N, C-alpha and C positions, 0 to 999 in steps of 0.2 A: 204342413200348412192345412192339410185335410182334418186334422184334429183341432186345430184352432177353428177353423169354419164350422165343424159340427158342434164344438163347446160354446161358440158364440150365438150361434144362432144366423149368423149373418152369411151372405154372401161371399165369395173369394173377393168378388170386384169391390164389395161395400169396405172389405177390411184394406185391402190394395190401396183404395180411394184415400186412405189415411196414411199410407207409409209407399215411399218410394220402391222400396223393396223387401225381400223376405229378409236380407242383413239388416235395413233399418228398423224392419218390425222386431228383429231378435236383438239389435242393439238398444232399442227401448225397453222391451222386456226386461232385459239383463240388466240394464240401468236402474230399473225401478227394484227388481229384487235382490241385486247384489250392493246398493248404496248402504242398507242396515246390517248386512252381513260383512262388508268391509269393516265398517264400524268397529266390529268386534276385534279386528287385529290391526288396529291403529296404535299405535305405541304412543303416541301424543295424547290419547285419551285417558290412561293413566291406570286403567284396569286391565290393561293386556299384558296378559301372563310372558315369560322371557324364555322358558325352556322349551325344548321340542315337544317332550310329551303333553305338556298344559296346552300347547298350541293346538297339537294335533286332536287331543281330547275336544278341543273348541271346534274345530274343522270338522271333526267326525258329527257332531250335533247337528250340522246343518240338514239341508235338504238330501243329502247322502245317506242320512241314516233313516230316511223316510221311506220304507219299500214302495208306497204307493207312487213316490217321486223318480225313484231310483231307474225305472223301466223308461221314464220321459228324459231324465239326464242322459241314460245311455245313447237314447235316441236321438237325440240333439246333437250330442258329440258325434256319432255317426255323420248325420247332415253336414256338420261343422267341418269335418275332414274332405268332402268332397266339393265344397263350394268354397272358393277363394276369398270371397266377401265376408261368409260367414267364419273362415279361418283367421281373417284378420280381426273380427269382432272378439274371437275366444283369444287371439295373441294379446290384445287390448287389455282383457280382462285378466287372463293368467300372469301377465306383466306386472299388473297393479297390485295383485295378490301376492306373487312373489318380492316385490318391492316391500310391501307391508310387512309379511312376515320375516323379510330379512332383517328389515328397520328392528323388530320386535324382539329377534334373536340375538343381536348385536352385543346388548349387555351378557347375556350368556356365552357368547363366543368370546368376548373379552375376557371374561372371567379365567377361563378355560385357556386362553392364549393370551397372559399377560405380558403387558408390553408392546405387543405389533399388532397396530390395528390393521393392517394390511392383511394378515394371516386371518385375524378376526372377522374381517369383510369377508372374507373367502370362505370361511367355515360357515357363517351365518346364512351365506347365500346358496351354499351345497345343502345345507341343513332344509333351508325353504324349499328347496326344490324336491327335496327327499319327501319331505311334509306333503306337498302337492301331490305327488306320485302316490303315497300311501292313501291318500284320502280318495283319490280318483280309484286305486284300485279296490277299495273297500266298495265303492258304489256299485262298480262294476260286479263285483262277486255276488252284491246283495240281488242285484237286478238277474242276473244270469243264472244264479245258483240258489233259489228261494228257499231250499233247506239248510242255508247256510244260518250258523247261530251269530246273529249280530254282535250280541256281548261277549262271545267267546273271540269272535274274530278283532273286535275292538280291542280287548284285552291284550290279543296277540301283538297289534300293531302299534299300542302303546308301550309295550315291552321293546318293538323293534326302535322306537323313538327314542328311548332311554340309552340305547347305544349309539347314538348320534354323537 
């Protein structure tokens, strides 16, 4: 909150007069920031890739790839882990992303497991969870190890996605 107050030039009272809580503020900020981001993974949009590697490549092009934003992401994640209301906001957004990625991966999973939709759905969901975890790890490495070569790390993670 101190960073938001500082950047906005407003008092914390002025900010809180617009939001019921820190969770409400974060929910609004995330909804605004993630709407366009989630659209990139919506399989009904028609241009969403369906392979783990292509989806991870798209995930890694977001805020986690911007070194100026990775430390903020990690700081927000840390705050979320300590506050049940913020954890609920994170759960909502991660659940939504997981469902989008799972739906996008379903054609790929069906191709690999022809004939068994239940196995394909489980494989797509497992891959979606892996992609989310890989993208979070990417952001954390860039934030906590500034000397990390982002391009090399991205290549390594894309290679890992090909193994799914």
